[in-house]
KEVEXMAR-743281 format. One record per residue: residue number from 1; residue in one letter; chain; z, x, y of N, C-alpha, C, O in turn. Coordinates in steps of 0.05 Angstrom, whole numbers. Example, Ala and Ser with C-alpha at 12.3 -4.5 7.8 and 13.67 -1.06 7.14 Angstrom:
2
<site 1 'a' 'A' <156 264 -114> <156 246 -90> <156 264 -66> <169 285 -66>>
<site 2 's' 'A' <142 257 -45> <143 273 -21> <157 258 1> <161 268 23>>
END
This chain:
161
<site 1 'm' 'A' <-225 -369 42> <-245 -356 59> <-267 -345 41> <-262 -336 19>>
<site 2 'd' 'A' <-291 -347 51> <-314 -337 37> <-311 -306 32> <-306 -291 51>>
<site 3 'r' 'A' <-315 -298 7> <-312 -270 0> <-331 -252 15> <-324 -229 22>>
<site 4 'n' 'A' <-356 -261 20> <-375 -245 35> <-366 -240 63> <-368 -218 74>>
<site 5 'l' 'A' <-355 -261 76> <-345 -259 103> <-320 -240 103> <-318 -223 121>>
<site 6 'q' 'A' <-303 -243 84> <-280 -226 82> <-288 -197 78> <-276 -179 91>>
<site 7 'a' 'A' <-307 -192 61> <-317 -164 57> <-329 -153 83> <-325 -130 90>>
<site 8 'e' 'A' <-344 -170 98> <-356 -161 123> <-334 -154 143> <-336 -135 158>>
<site 9 'e' 'A' <-313 -172 144> <-291 -166 163> <-278 -139 157> <-274 -123 175>>
<site 10 'r' 'A' <-273 -134 131> <-261 -109 124> <-279 -85 131> <-269 -65 142>>
<site 11 'r' 'A' <-304 -88 125> <-323 -67 131> <-324 -61 161> <-323 -38 170>>
<site 12 'v' 'A' <-325 -82 177> <-327 -78 206> <-301 -67 218> <-301 -49 234>>
<site 13 'v' 'A' <-279 -79 209> <-253 -70 220> <-247 -41 212> <-241 -25 229>>
<site 14 'i' 'A' <-250 -35 187> <-244 -8 177> <-265 12 185> <-259 35 193>>
<site 15 'g' 'A' <-290 4 183> <-312 23 187> <-320 26 216> <-331 47 224>>
<site 16 'q' 'A' <-315 6 233> <-325 8 261> <-302 6 281> <-299 23 298>>
<site 17 'l' 'A' <-286 -15 279> <-266 -20 300> <-243 1 300> <-235 11 321>>
<site 18 'i' 'A' <-233 8 276> <-211 28 275> <-221 55 285> <-207 67 301>>
<site 19 'p' 'A' <-245 65 276> <-254 90 288> <-259 88 318> <-253 107 333>>
<site 20 'e' 'A' <-269 66 328> <-273 62 357> <-246 63 371> <-243 76 392>>
<site 21 'f' 'A' <-226 49 360> <-200 49 372> <-188 77 372> <-176 86 391>>
<site 22 'h' 'A' <-192 92 350> <-182 119 348> <-192 136 371> <-177 151 383>>
<site 23 'k' 'A' <-218 135 377> <-230 150 399> <-218 142 426> <-211 158 442>>
<site 24 'l' 'A' <-215 115 430> <-204 106 455> <-175 114 458> <-166 122 479>>
<site 25 'f' 'A' <-160 112 436> <-131 119 436> <-128 149 444> <-111 155 461>>
<site 26 'l' 'A' <-144 166 433> <-143 194 440> <-149 199 470> <-137 216 482>>
<site 27 't' 'A' <-167 183 481> <-174 185 509> <-151 174 526> <-144 187 547>>
<site 28 'w' 'A' <-139 152 518> <-118 139 534> <-90 151 529> <-72 146 545>>
<site 29 'n' 'A' <-86 165 507> <-59 173 499> <-43 187 520> <-19 182 523>>
<site 30 'd' 'A' <-55 206 534> <-39 221 554> <-28 202 575> <-4 204 581>>
<site 31 'e' 'A' <-44 185 585> <-35 166 606> <-15 146 594> <7 142 606>>
<site 32 'y' 'A' <-22 134 572> <-5 112 561> <21 123 549> <42 111 553>>
<site 33 's' 'A' <20 146 536> <45 156 524> <64 165 546> <89 163 542>>
<site 34 's' 'A' <54 176 568> <72 184 590> <85 159 602> <108 159 610>>
<site 35 'q' 'A' <68 138 605> <79 112 615> <101 102 596> <122 92 605>>
<site 36 'a' 'A' <95 104 570> <114 94 550> <140 109 552> <162 98 549>>
<site 37 'r' 'A' <138 136 555> <162 152 557> <178 145 583> <202 143 583>>
<site 38 'd' 'A' <163 141 605> <176 136 630> <188 108 631> <210 104 641>>
<site 39 'l' 'A' <174 88 620> <182 60 622> <197 50 598> <211 30 600>>
<site 40 'g' 'A' <193 63 575> <207 55 551> <196 28 540> <175 19 547>>
<site 41 'a' 'A' <212 17 522> <204 -8 508> <199 -31 527> <182 -47 523>>
<site 42 'i' 'A' <215 -32 548> <212 -54 567> <185 -52 581> <171 -72 584>>
<site 43 'g' 'A' <178 -28 589> <153 -24 603> <129 -30 584> <109 -42 592>>
<site 44 'e' 'A' <131 -21 559> <110 -27 540> <108 -57 535> <86 -67 532>>
<site 45 't' 'A' <130 -71 534> <130 -100 530> <116 -113 554> <101 -132 551>>
<site 46 'v' 'A' <122 -103 578> <108 -114 602> <78 -109 600> <62 -127 606>>
<site 47 'n' 'A' <71 -85 592> <42 -78 589> <29 -97 568> <7 -107 573>>
<site 48 'l' 'A' <42 -102 546> <32 -121 526> <28 -148 538> <7 -161 534>>
<site 49 'w' 'A' <48 -157 553> <47 -184 565> <24 -186 585> <10 -206 585>>
<site 50 'r' 'A' <21 -166 601> <-2 -166 621> <-28 -169 607> <-45 -185 615>>
<site 51 'k' 'A' <-32 -153 586> <-58 -154 571> <-60 -181 556> <-82 -192 556>>
<site 52 'a' 'A' <-39 -190 544> <-40 -216 529> <-46 -239 548> <-61 -257 540>>
<site 53 'k' 'A' <-36 -239 572> <-42 -260 591> <-72 -261 598> <-84 -282 601>>
<site 54 'r' 'A' <-84 -237 600> <-113 -236 606> <-129 -246 582> <-149 -260 586>>
<site 55 'v' 'A' <-121 -239 558> <-135 -248 534> <-132 -279 533> <-152 -292 527>>
<site 56 'k' 'A' <-109 -289 537> <-104 -318 537> <-122 -332 558> <-134 -352 552>>
<site 57 'a' 'A' <-122 -320 582> <-138 -333 603> <-168 -335 595> <-181 -355 599>>
<site 58 'a' 'A' <-178 -313 582> <-206 -313 575> <-212 -330 550> <-231 -346 549>>
<site 59 'm' 'A' <-195 -328 530> <-201 -340 504> <-191 -369 501> <-203 -385 487>>
<site 60 'i' 'A' <-169 -376 515> <-158 -403 512> <-163 -419 537> <-171 -443 535>>
<site 61 'd' 'A' <-158 -408 561> <-160 -423 585> <-189 -424 596> <-195 -440 614>>
<site 62 'g' 'A' <-207 -408 584> <-235 -410 592> <-241 -396 618> <-262 -402 631>>
<site 63 'v' 'A' <-225 -378 627> <-229 -364 652> <-254 -345 649> <-256 -331 629>>
<site 64 'd' 'A' <-271 -346 668> <-295 -329 668> <-287 -300 673> <-274 -294 693>>
<site 65 't' 'A' <-295 -282 655> <-287 -254 658> <-307 -237 674> <-302 -213 678>>
<site 66 'v' 'A' <-328 -250 684> <-347 -235 701> <-332 -225 726> <-318 -241 739>>
<site 67 'g' 'A' <-335 -200 732> <-321 -189 755> <-294 -176 748> <-282 -163 765>>
<site 68 'w' 'A' <-285 -180 724> <-260 -166 716> <-266 -136 715> <-287 -127 707>>
<site 69 'r' 'A' <-246 -120 723> <-248 -91 723> <-254 -81 695> <-269 -61 692>>
<site 70 'e' 'A' <-243 -93 675> <-246 -84 647> <-258 -107 631> <-250 -130 634>>
<site 71 'p' 'A' <-276 -101 613> <-286 -122 595> <-264 -131 576> <-245 -116 570>>
<site 72 'l' 'A' <-266 -156 567> <-246 -167 548> <-243 -149 524> <-221 -146 514>>
<site 73 'r' 'A' <-264 -138 514> <-263 -121 490> <-245 -97 495> <-229 -90 477>>
<site 74 'v' 'A' <-247 -85 518> <-230 -62 525> <-201 -71 528> <-183 -57 519>>
<site 75 'i' 'A' <-197 -94 540> <-169 -105 543> <-157 -109 515> <-133 -103 511>>
<site 76 'l' 'A' <-172 -119 496> <-162 -122 469> <-154 -95 456> <-134 -93 443>>
<site 77 'f' 'A' <-171 -75 460> <-164 -48 450> <-139 -38 464> <-122 -25 451>>
<site 78 'e' 'A' <-136 -43 490> <-112 -34 504> <-87 -49 493> <-66 -37 491>>
<site 79 'l' 'A' <-90 -74 487> <-69 -90 475> <-60 -77 449> <-36 -75 444>>
<site 80 'i' 'A' <-79 -69 433> <-72 -55 407> <-58 -29 413> <-39 -22 399>>
<site 81 'c' 'A' <-68 -14 432> <-56 12 439> <-27 8 447> <-9 22 438>>
<site 82 'h' 'A' <-22 -10 465> <6 -15 474> <23 -25 451> <47 -19 450>>
<site 83 't' 'A' <11 -41 433> <26 -50 409> <34 -26 392> <57 -25 383>>
<site 84 'f' 'A' <16 -8 387> <23 16 371> <44 33 385> <62 43 371>>
<site 85 'l' 'A' <42 36 411> <63 52 425> <90 38 423> <111 51 421>>
<site 86 'l' 'A' <90 11 424> <115 -4 422> <126 -1 393> <150 2 389>>
<site 87 'l' 'A' <108 -1 373> <117 3 346> <128 31 342> <148 35 328>>
<site 88 'f' 'A' <115 51 355> <125 78 354> <153 80 366> <171 92 354>>
<site 89 'd' 'A' <158 67 388> <184 66 401> <204 52 382> <227 62 379>>
<site 90 'l' 'A' <196 30 371> <214 15 353> <222 32 329> <245 33 321>>
<site 91 'd' 'A' <203 47 317> <209 64 294> <227 87 303> <245 94 288>>
<site 92 'k' 'A' <223 98 326> <240 119 336> <269 109 340> <288 123 333>>
<site 93 'r' 'A' <271 85 351> <298 73 354> <312 69 327> <335 75 324>>
<site 94 'a' 'A' <297 59 308> <308 54 281> <316 81 269> <337 83 256>>
<site 95 'e' 'A' <299 101 272> <305 127 261> <330 139 274> <347 150 260>>
<site 96 'a' 'A' <333 135 300> <356 146 314> <381 131 304> <402 143 301>>
<site 97 'e' 'A' <379 105 301> <402 90 291> <410 98 263> <434 100 257>>
<site 98 'l' 'A' <390 104 246> <396 112 219> <410 140 218> <428 144 203>>
<site 99 't' 'A' <401 158 236> <413 184 236> <441 185 247> <456 203 242>>
<site 100 'q' 'A' <448 164 262> <475 163 273> <496 154 253> <520 158 257>>
<site 101 'v' 'A' <487 142 232> <505 132 211> <513 155 194> <496 171 184>>
<site 102 's' 'A' <539 158 189> <549 180 172> <539 176 144> <532 154 136>>
<site 103 'r' 'A' <540 198 128> <531 196 100> <547 176 84> <537 160 69>>
<site 104 'n' 'A' <574 176 89> <591 158 74> <585 129 82> <584 111 65>>
<site 105 'a' 'A' <582 124 108> <577 97 117> <549 88 107> <545 65 99>>
<site 106 'k' 'A' <530 106 108> <503 100 98> <504 93 69> <491 74 60>>
<site 107 'r' 'A' <518 109 53> <520 104 24> <534 77 19> <525 62 2>>
<site 108 'a' 'A' <554 71 34> <568 45 31> <549 23 39> <549 2 26>>
<site 109 'm' 'A' <534 27 60> <515 6 69> <494 1 48> <487 -21 42>>
<site 110 'e' 'A' <484 23 36> <463 20 16> <473 5 -9> <458 -11 -20>>
<site 111 't' 'A' <497 10 -16> <507 -4 -40> <518 -32 -35> <516 -49 -51>>
<site 112 's' 'A' <530 -36 -11> <541 -62 -6> <521 -82 5> <522 -106 -1>>
<site 113 'v' 'A' <502 -72 22> <483 -90 34> <460 -97 15> <450 -119 15>>
<site 114 'v' 'A' <452 -77 -1> <429 -81 -18> <436 -74 -47> <430 -52 -56>>
<site 115 'p' 'A' <447 -93 -61> <452 -87 -89> <426 -88 -105> <410 -106 -101>>
<site 116 'g' 'A' <422 -69 -122> <398 -70 -140> <374 -58 -127> <375 -39 -112>>
<site 117 'm' 'A' <352 -70 -134> <326 -60 -126> <314 -74 -102> <320 -97 -97>>
<site 118 'v' 'A' <297 -60 -88> <283 -71 -64> <254 -63 -65> <247 -43 -78>>
<site 119 'p' 'A' <236 -78 -51> <208 -70 -51> <205 -43 -37> <218 -37 -17>>
<site 120 'k' 'A' <187 -27 -47> <182 0 -37> <174 1 -7> <180 20 7>>
<site 121 'c' 'A' <161 -21 2> <152 -22 30> <175 -27 49> <172 -22 73>>
<site 122 'g' 'A' <197 -37 39> <220 -43 56> <223 -71 65> <243 -79 78>>
<site 123 'h' 'A' <203 -88 60> <205 -116 68> <219 -132 46> <209 -134 24>>
<site 124 'p' 'A' <242 -144 52> <259 -157 32> <245 -178 16> <251 -181 -8>>
<site 125 'r' 'A' <226 -192 27> <213 -214 13> <187 -207 1> <173 -224 -10>>
<site 126 'c' 'A' <179 -182 2> <153 -173 -8> <153 -174 -39> <172 -166 -52>>
<site 127 'i' 'A' <131 -185 -50> <129 -186 -79> <105 -169 -88> <99 -168 -112>>
<site 128 'e' 'A' <91 -156 -70> <67 -140 -77> <74 -111 -84> <58 -99 -100>>
<site 129 'h' 'A' <95 -100 -74> <101 -72 -79> <122 -68 -101> <138 -86 -106>>
<site 130 'e' 'A' <120 -45 -114> <139 -40 -136> <168 -39 -125> <173 -33 -102>>
<site 131 'q' 'A' <186 -46 -143> <215 -46 -136> <227 -19 -141> <222 -7 -162>>
<site 132 'v' 'A' <242 -9 -123> <256 17 -126> <285 14 -116> <291 -5 -101>>
<site 133 'p' 'A' <302 32 -124> <329 32 -112> <327 37 -82> <311 52 -73>>
<site 134 'y' 'A' <345 23 -67> <344 26 -38> <345 55 -29> <330 62 -11>>
<site 135 'n' 'A' <361 71 -42> <364 99 -33> <339 116 -37> <338 138 -28>>
<site 136 'e' 'A' <319 105 -51> <294 120 -55> <273 112 -33> <251 124 -33>>
<site 137 'l' 'A' <279 92 -16> <260 85 5> <259 107 25> <279 121 30>>
<site 138 'd' 'A' <236 111 38> <234 130 60> <247 117 84> <253 93 84>>
<site 139 'd' 'A' <251 133 105> <266 123 129> <252 99 142> <266 81 151>>
<site 140 'v' 'A' <226 99 143> <212 77 156> <216 51 140> <222 30 152>>
<site 141 'a' 'A' <214 52 113> <219 29 97> <247 19 99> <252 -5 100>>
<site 142 'k' 'A' <267 38 100> <295 30 104> <298 16 130> <312 -5 132>>
<site 143 'a' 'A' <286 27 151> <288 14 177> <276 -14 177> <288 -33 188>>
<site 144 'l' 'A' <253 -17 164> <241 -44 162> <259 -63 147> <263 -86 155>>
<site 145 'y' 'A' <270 -53 125> <288 -70 109> <312 -79 126> <320 -102 126>>
<site 146 'q' 'A' <324 -60 140> <348 -66 156> <341 -86 178> <356 -104 183>>
<site 147 'm' 'A' <318 -82 191> <310 -100 213> <305 -128 202> <314 -148 214>>
<site 148 'd' 'A' <291 -130 179> <286 -156 167> <311 -170 158> <314 -194 163>>
<site 149 't' 'A' <329 -155 145> <354 -168 136> <372 -176 159> <385 -197 158>>
<site 150 'e' 'A' <373 -160 180> <388 -167 204> <376 -192 217> <391 -210 226>>
<site 151 'e' 'A' <350 -194 218> <336 -217 230> <343 -242 213> <347 -263 224>>
<site 152 'e' 'A' <343 -239 186> <349 -262 169> <378 -271 174> <384 -295 176>>
<site 153 'k' 'A' <397 -252 176> <425 -259 182> <427 -273 208> <442 -293 211>>
<site 154 'h' 'A' <413 -263 229> <414 -276 255> <402 -304 253> <414 -323 264>>
<site 155 'd' 'A' <379 -307 240> <367 -334 237> <386 -353 222> <388 -376 230>>
<site 156 'a' 'A' <399 -343 201> <417 -360 186> <441 -368 203> <450 -391 202>>
<site 157 's' 'A' <452 -350 220> <475 -357 236> <467 -376 259> <482 -393 267>>
<site 158 't' 'A' <442 -373 268> <432 -392 289> <427 -419 277> <434 -439 290>>
<site 159 'd' 'A' <416 -420 253> <412 -446 240> <438 -460 233> <440 -485 235>>
<site 160 'a' 'A' <458 -445 226> <484 -456 218> <499 -467 243> <514 -486 241>>
<site 161 'g' 'A' <494 -454 266> <509 -462 290> <497 -483 305> <507 -491 326>>
END
């Protein structure tokens, strides 16, 4: 990719789009977070799917968006908002699962599941972040590591079967 284009993307995303999303999120947060609490992850997934279908209709299927209640740009910001709320829910679930594990079981899991060092970010295949002992990861990185390794185990068992 052209370095000038890449630099412009970074400047626009970080300097304009993220601050714009931040303002919209603060406006929408009361409504969306109460929906997320009431409906949970299933409801947020449904909200994501509704927004994604509209984006697909406009961007891939060529549906004319004139007359839509919300402009496509707003729908994309809503899609991001629902994605963040779903990530928040996912992290809360992972945190809850981690706190349910006893200290002894957690210590055994850390030593038996992850011998040696792991990337600080928690992604097992990451080569960009420094390597640290598993027990030095913060809770979010541990949750990421556990989700990724469980997904790998599931994929391996599916491929084998």
